[in-house]
C-alpha positions as CSV (number, residue, x, y, z in Angstrom):
1,M,-43.8,30.4,27.6
2,A,-46.4,32.6,25.8
3,D,-47.3,33.9,29.1
4,R,-43.5,35.2,30.2
5,P,-40.6,36.7,28.2
6,L,-38.1,34.7,26.4
7,R,-35.3,34.4,28.8
8,V,-32.1,34.9,27.3
9,G,-28.3,34.2,28.4
10,I,-25.5,36.2,27.0
11,V,-22.2,34.1,26.2
12,G,-19.7,36.6,25.2
13,C,-19.5,39.8,26.8
14,G,-17.3,42.0,24.1
15,N,-18.0,45.3,22.3
16,I,-21.3,44.1,20.8
17,S,-22.8,42.9,24.0
18,G,-23.5,46.5,25.3
19,P,-25.8,47.4,22.2
20,Y,-27.7,44.1,22.4
21,G,-28.1,44.8,26.2
22,A,-29.2,48.5,25.8
23,T,-32.0,47.7,23.1
24,A,-33.1,44.5,24.5
25,A,-34.8,46.8,27.3
26,A,-37.4,47.8,24.8
27,Y,-38.8,44.1,24.3
28,P,-40.9,43.3,27.3
29,N,-41.2,39.8,25.8
30,V,-37.1,39.6,26.5
31,E,-35.6,39.3,29.5
32,I,-31.7,38.9,29.9
33,V,-31.4,36.6,32.9
34,G,-27.4,35.7,32.6
35,A,-24.1,36.2,30.7
36,T,-20.8,34.6,30.7
37,D,-17.4,35.1,29.1
38,I,-13.9,33.9,29.4
39,D,-12.9,37.2,30.8
40,P,-14.9,37.4,34.3
41,V,-14.3,41.2,34.4
42,L,-16.5,41.5,31.1
43,S,-19.2,39.2,31.9
44,A,-19.4,40.8,35.8
45,A,-19.6,44.3,34.0
46,F,-22.2,43.4,31.9
47,V,-24.6,41.8,34.6
48,D,-23.7,44.7,36.9
49,R,-25.0,47.2,33.8
50,F,-28.0,44.8,32.8
51,G,-29.0,42.4,35.4
52,G,-29.1,38.5,35.8
53,V,-26.6,36.1,37.0
54,D,-22.8,36.0,36.3
55,Y,-22.1,32.4,35.2
56,P,-18.8,31.4,35.8
57,S,-18.5,29.3,32.6
58,L,-20.4,28.4,29.2
59,E,-21.5,25.0,30.8
60,A,-23.1,26.5,34.2
61,L,-24.9,29.1,31.7
62,I,-26.3,26.6,29.3
63,A,-27.2,23.9,32.1
64,A,-29.3,26.6,34.0
65,P,-33.0,26.0,34.0
66,A,-33.7,29.6,34.2
67,I,-32.5,30.2,30.5
68,D,-34.5,29.8,27.4
69,A,-32.2,30.6,24.6
70,V,-28.9,31.5,24.1
71,V,-27.4,34.9,22.4
72,N,-23.9,33.8,20.9
73,L,-21.8,36.8,20.9
74,T,-18.4,34.9,20.8
75,S,-15.4,35.7,18.5
76,H,-16.1,34.5,15.0
77,G,-14.1,31.2,15.2
78,M,-16.2,30.1,18.4
79,H,-19.4,30.5,16.8
80,A,-20.4,27.0,15.6
81,E,-18.6,25.7,18.9
82,V,-20.8,27.7,21.3
83,T,-24.2,27.0,19.2
84,T,-23.7,23.4,18.9
85,A,-23.1,23.2,22.8
86,A,-26.2,25.4,23.4
87,L,-28.4,23.6,21.1
88,E,-27.3,19.8,23.0
89,A,-28.3,21.6,26.1
90,G,-31.7,22.0,25.1
91,K,-31.6,25.8,24.4
92,H,-32.7,28.0,21.6
93,V,-30.1,30.2,20.2
94,H,-29.5,33.3,18.1
95,S,-25.8,33.8,17.2
96,E,-23.7,36.6,15.8
97,K,-22.7,36.4,12.2
98,P,-21.3,34.2,10.4
99,M,-23.1,31.1,11.8
100,A,-19.8,29.1,11.1
101,G,-17.0,29.1,9.4
102,S,-17.8,26.7,6.5
103,Y,-20.8,25.6,5.2
104,D,-20.4,21.9,6.3
105,E,-20.6,23.5,9.8
106,A,-23.3,25.8,9.4
107,R,-25.4,23.0,7.6
108,R,-24.8,20.6,10.7
109,L,-26.1,23.4,13.1
110,V,-29.3,23.7,11.0
111,E,-29.7,19.9,11.3
112,L,-28.9,19.5,14.9
113,A,-31.7,22.8,15.7
114,H,-34.2,20.7,13.3
115,A,-32.9,17.0,15.1
116,K,-33.8,18.8,18.8
117,G,-37.1,20.8,17.8
118,L,-35.2,23.9,18.8
119,R,-34.7,27.4,17.3
120,L,-31.8,28.9,15.3
121,S,-31.5,32.3,14.5
122,C,-28.5,34.6,13.3
123,S,-27.4,37.6,12.6
124,P,-27.4,39.9,10.4
125,I,-31.0,41.0,10.7
126,T,-30.8,44.3,9.3
127,F,-33.3,43.2,6.7
128,M,-35.9,43.8,9.2
129,G,-34.6,47.3,9.6
130,D,-37.0,50.1,8.9
131,A,-35.2,51.5,6.0
132,Q,-34.4,48.5,4.5
133,E,-37.9,47.2,5.0
134,A,-39.4,50.5,3.5
135,A,-36.9,50.1,0.3
136,W,-38.0,46.4,0.2
137,R,-41.6,47.5,-0.2
138,L,-40.7,49.7,-3.0
139,I,-39.1,47.1,-5.0
140,A,-41.6,44.5,-4.2
141,G,-44.2,47.3,-5.1
142,G,-42.7,47.5,-8.7
143,A,-41.4,51.0,-7.9
144,I,-38.0,50.6,-10.1
145,G,-39.3,47.7,-12.5
146,N,-37.6,44.4,-12.8
147,V,-34.1,44.6,-10.7
148,R,-31.3,43.3,-12.7
149,V,-28.3,44.9,-11.3
150,V,-27.3,45.7,-7.7
151,Y,-23.9,47.2,-6.4
152,A,-23.2,46.9,-2.7
153,E,-20.4,48.7,-1.0
154,V,-18.7,47.7,2.4
155,N,-15.8,50.0,3.0
156,W,-15.7,49.3,6.8
157,G,-12.4,50.8,7.6
158,R,-9.5,50.0,9.7
159,I,-10.9,47.8,12.6
160,E,-7.6,48.4,14.5
161,T,-8.2,51.7,15.0
162,W,-11.0,51.5,17.2
163,H,-11.5,47.9,18.4
164,P,-9.3,46.3,21.2
165,R,-9.2,43.1,19.8
166,P,-9.1,43.2,16.0
167,E,-6.9,40.0,15.1
168,P,-10.1,37.8,14.9
169,F,-11.8,40.0,12.3
170,Y,-8.5,40.3,10.0
171,A,-8.5,36.6,10.6
172,I,-11.5,36.1,8.4
173,G,-11.5,39.1,6.7
174,P,-14.4,41.9,5.7
175,M,-16.1,39.6,3.4
176,A,-17.2,37.2,6.2
177,D,-17.4,39.8,8.7
178,V,-19.5,42.8,7.1
179,G,-20.2,41.6,3.6
180,V,-22.7,39.2,5.1
181,Y,-24.9,42.2,5.7
182,P,-25.8,43.0,2.3
183,L,-25.7,39.5,1.2
184,T,-28.3,38.4,3.8
185,I,-30.6,41.6,2.6
186,L,-30.3,40.8,-1.0
187,T,-30.9,37.2,-0.7
188,A,-33.9,37.7,1.7
189,M,-35.3,40.3,-1.1
190,F,-34.4,38.4,-4.2
191,G,-33.8,34.3,-3.1
192,P,-30.5,32.6,-3.3
193,A,-27.2,32.8,-5.0
194,R,-26.0,30.2,-7.7
195,R,-23.0,31.5,-9.1
196,V,-20.0,33.3,-7.5
197,T,-16.7,34.8,-9.0
198,A,-14.7,36.7,-7.0
199,H,-11.2,38.6,-6.2
200,G,-9.2,39.1,-3.0
201,Q,-6.2,40.2,-1.5
202,I,-4.1,41.6,1.3
203,V,-3.5,45.2,0.2
204,Y,-2.2,46.3,3.8
205,P,-0.7,43.1,5.6
206,D,1.2,45.0,8.6
207,R,-1.1,46.6,11.2
208,F,-0.7,47.6,15.0
209,T,-3.2,47.4,17.7
210,V,-4.6,50.4,19.7
211,S,-2.1,49.6,22.4
212,G,0.8,49.4,19.7
213,E,0.9,46.1,19.5
214,P,2.0,44.6,15.7
215,F,-0.1,41.8,14.0
216,T,0.0,40.8,10.4
217,V,-3.3,40.7,8.4
218,G,-4.6,36.9,8.0
219,A,-7.1,37.1,5.4
220,P,-7.8,39.2,2.4
221,D,-8.5,42.7,3.8
222,F,-10.0,43.7,0.1
223,G,-12.2,41.5,-2.2
224,V,-14.9,42.0,-4.9
225,A,-17.6,39.5,-5.7
226,L,-19.9,39.1,-8.7
227,I,-22.7,37.0,-7.7
228,E,-25.8,35.9,-9.9
229,L,-28.7,35.2,-8.0
230,A,-31.3,32.2,-8.7
231,D,-33.7,34.9,-10.3
232,G,-31.3,36.4,-12.6
233,T,-30.0,39.4,-10.7
234,I,-26.7,40.1,-10.8
235,V,-24.9,41.7,-7.6
236,R,-21.4,43.3,-7.3
237,L,-20.3,43.3,-3.9
238,T,-17.2,45.3,-2.8
239,T,-15.6,44.9,0.8
240,S,-12.7,46.5,2.7
241,F,-10.7,46.8,5.8
242,Y,-8.5,49.4,4.4
243,I,-10.9,52.0,2.7
244,G,-12.4,54.1,5.5
245,Q,-16.5,54.7,6.0
246,Q,-15.7,58.3,4.5
247,S,-15.7,56.8,1.2
248,K,-18.5,58.0,-1.3
249,Q,-19.3,54.4,-2.2
250,K,-21.4,53.2,0.3
251,G,-24.7,51.6,0.9
252,I,-26.9,49.5,-1.8
253,E,-27.8,50.8,-5.0
254,F,-30.4,48.8,-7.0
255,H,-31.1,49.2,-10.4
256,G,-34.2,48.2,-12.6
257,D,-35.8,48.7,-15.7
258,T,-37.6,51.9,-14.8
259,G,-35.4,53.3,-12.1
260,S,-33.0,53.0,-9.1
261,L,-33.3,52.8,-5.6
262,F,-30.3,54.2,-3.1
263,M,-30.3,53.1,0.2
264,S,-27.0,54.6,2.2
265,S,-26.3,52.2,4.8
266,W,-27.2,48.0,4.9
267,Q,-26.6,48.3,8.5
268,D,-28.6,51.6,10.2
269,F,-32.5,51.2,10.3
270,D,-32.5,54.9,9.6
271,A,-30.3,54.8,6.4
272,E,-31.4,57.1,3.8
273,V,-33.7,55.8,0.9
274,E,-33.7,57.5,-2.4
275,L,-35.6,56.9,-5.3
276,A,-35.0,57.9,-9.2
277,P,-36.8,57.1,-12.4
278,F,-34.7,55.9,-15.2
279,G,-32.3,58.8,-16.2
280,G,-33.5,61.1,-13.8
281,S,-32.3,62.5,-10.4
282,Y,-32.5,60.7,-6.7
283,E,-35.1,61.9,-4.4
284,P,-35.3,61.1,-0.8
285,V,-38.1,58.7,0.3
286,A,-39.4,59.1,3.9
287,V,-39.4,56.6,6.6
288,P,-41.3,57.7,9.3
289,G,-40.0,56.9,12.9
290,A,-37.0,54.7,11.8
291,F,-35.1,53.5,14.7
292,H,-31.6,55.6,15.1
293,G,-28.7,53.5,14.4
294,V,-29.0,49.5,14.8
295,D,-31.9,47.6,16.9
296,W,-29.8,44.9,17.4
297,A,-32.3,43.4,20.2
298,R,-35.1,43.3,17.1
299,A,-33.7,39.6,16.4
300,L,-34.4,38.7,20.0
301,G,-38.0,40.3,19.9
302,E,-39.2,38.9,16.8
303,L,-37.4,35.4,18.0
304,A,-39.8,35.5,21.1
305,D,-42.9,36.1,19.0
306,A,-42.2,33.4,16.8
307,I,-41.8,31.0,19.6
308,A,-44.9,32.3,21.3
309,E,-47.0,32.3,18.3
310,E,-45.6,29.1,16.9
311,R,-44.6,29.9,13.4
312,P,-41.1,30.2,11.7
313,H,-38.8,33.2,12.8
314,R,-37.7,35.6,10.1
315,A,-34.0,35.4,10.5
316,G,-33.7,31.5,9.6
317,A,-31.0,29.2,10.3
318,A,-31.0,27.9,6.8
319,H,-30.9,31.2,5.2
320,A,-28.0,32.2,7.4
321,A,-26.2,28.7,6.3
322,H,-27.0,29.7,2.8
323,V,-24.8,33.0,3.1
324,V,-22.1,31.1,4.6
325,E,-22.1,28.6,1.4
326,I,-21.7,32.2,-0.7
327,L,-18.7,33.1,1.4
328,D,-17.1,29.6,1.1
329,A,-17.7,30.2,-2.6
330,V,-15.8,33.5,-2.6
331,E,-13.0,32.1,-0.7
332,T,-12.8,29.1,-3.3
333,S,-13.1,31.7,-6.4
334,V,-10.4,33.7,-4.9
335,R,-8.1,30.8,-3.9
336,E,-8.5,29.1,-7.3
337,G,-9.9,31.3,-9.9
338,G,-13.2,30.9,-11.8
339,T,-16.7,30.7,-11.1
340,V,-18.0,29.0,-8.3
341,E,-21.4,27.2,-7.9
342,V,-23.7,27.5,-4.9
343,T,-26.1,24.8,-4.6
344,S,-28.0,25.6,-1.2
345,S,-31.3,27.0,-0.9
346,F,-33.9,28.2,1.6
347,V,-37.3,29.4,2.5
348,A,-37.1,33.5,2.1
349,P,-38.4,35.3,4.9
350,P,-41.8,37.1,4.1
351,A,-41.5,40.6,2.3
352,P,-42.7,43.7,4.8
353,A,-46.5,44.5,4.2
354,V,-47.2,46.8,1.0
355,A,-49.8,49.5,1.2
356,D,-51.8,49.3,-1.7
357,A,-53.8,47.0,-3.9
358,S,-51.6,47.4,-6.9
359,A,-48.3,47.0,-5.0
360,N,-49.8,43.9,-3.5
361,G,-50.2,42.8,-6.8
362,A,-46.9,43.5,-7.9
363,V,-45.5,41.2,-4.7
364,A,-47.5,38.5,-5.9
365,A,-45.9,38.8,-9.5
366,T,-42.6,38.4,-7.8
367,G,-43.3,35.4,-5.7
368,I,-42.7,36.8,-2.5
369,P,-45.3,35.5,0.0
370,R,-47.7,38.3,1.1
371,K,-48.4,36.9,4.6
372,V,-46.4,39.3,6.8
373,T,-46.1,38.6,10.8
374,P,-45.9,41.8,12.7
375,V,-42.5,42.5,14.3
376,T,-42.6,44.0,17.9
377,R,-41.0,47.4,17.7
């Protein structure tokens, strides 16, 4: 396959499929060759815009010899089912987040992909973003000393004000829908979680869709989790489908022994990055050439490179499954109270390259591998 692009089929042609299709055009090693959706109007519109075959069903798409990999963009509750079907059909998979609705399901997917000799990649991949990698390089290079406390804020607002089908988001809540972004970034940087203590509740239960249809929130629309990582770093994560994105509490703050680093967004690749010495003021850090917004297809380009180069892909399945176990621990702590242990682990993706010898020494001291595989831009 090294001599041709990774040929992908899109399953689920809702809101997020457009950004995937638009950003995929920049990757010569990725080709969209088809799509399907339970609503044929959506799949027809997708292929009309981005090309490929409009397959009449999931079964038809995963049976097609022309498709190497499935991009699973279905609703949250369908992720595990669609990924299982694609893997059983011999297709590589990149899935939107979360990988599955429970850690048991996620672990089975990891095991199935391994048994089949297939790649299973999973969003979110924003730890590969330009601003996020710049922040990671600074921290790995010792710019703020040993990081002991991290504040992550996910005030995502009221989904029903813009999304035509908000109910699936409120069935799982903001922790599972968008809390996974900082969770994935932070576990990529610092390693696995070991303990979780959480609180969650429904603060605004009765909502209306943009078309005026009433619905009731099914999962906590506000949550706070205290997460202890294996290296001792303490993370406080706040998520909300009530408080809007205009909140001044946003992004991620990293606090170390000698300073602090602020990243204004855990999603946008061109997030603001600021650095402050302990007790001092924040100053901006330049991130030249950052992609504006989110390059959704970066995961597909990196996966295609990894397959061609016969190396591990960076958005690993075990990592995504570990994040699902953290979500399970949050849910258990909210329901039963107390602290919940997290037992799974994963091989962390390599840190982005650091620029100088002193920074390389600091990276080596943290145990983060120095070897970095270039990511297609």
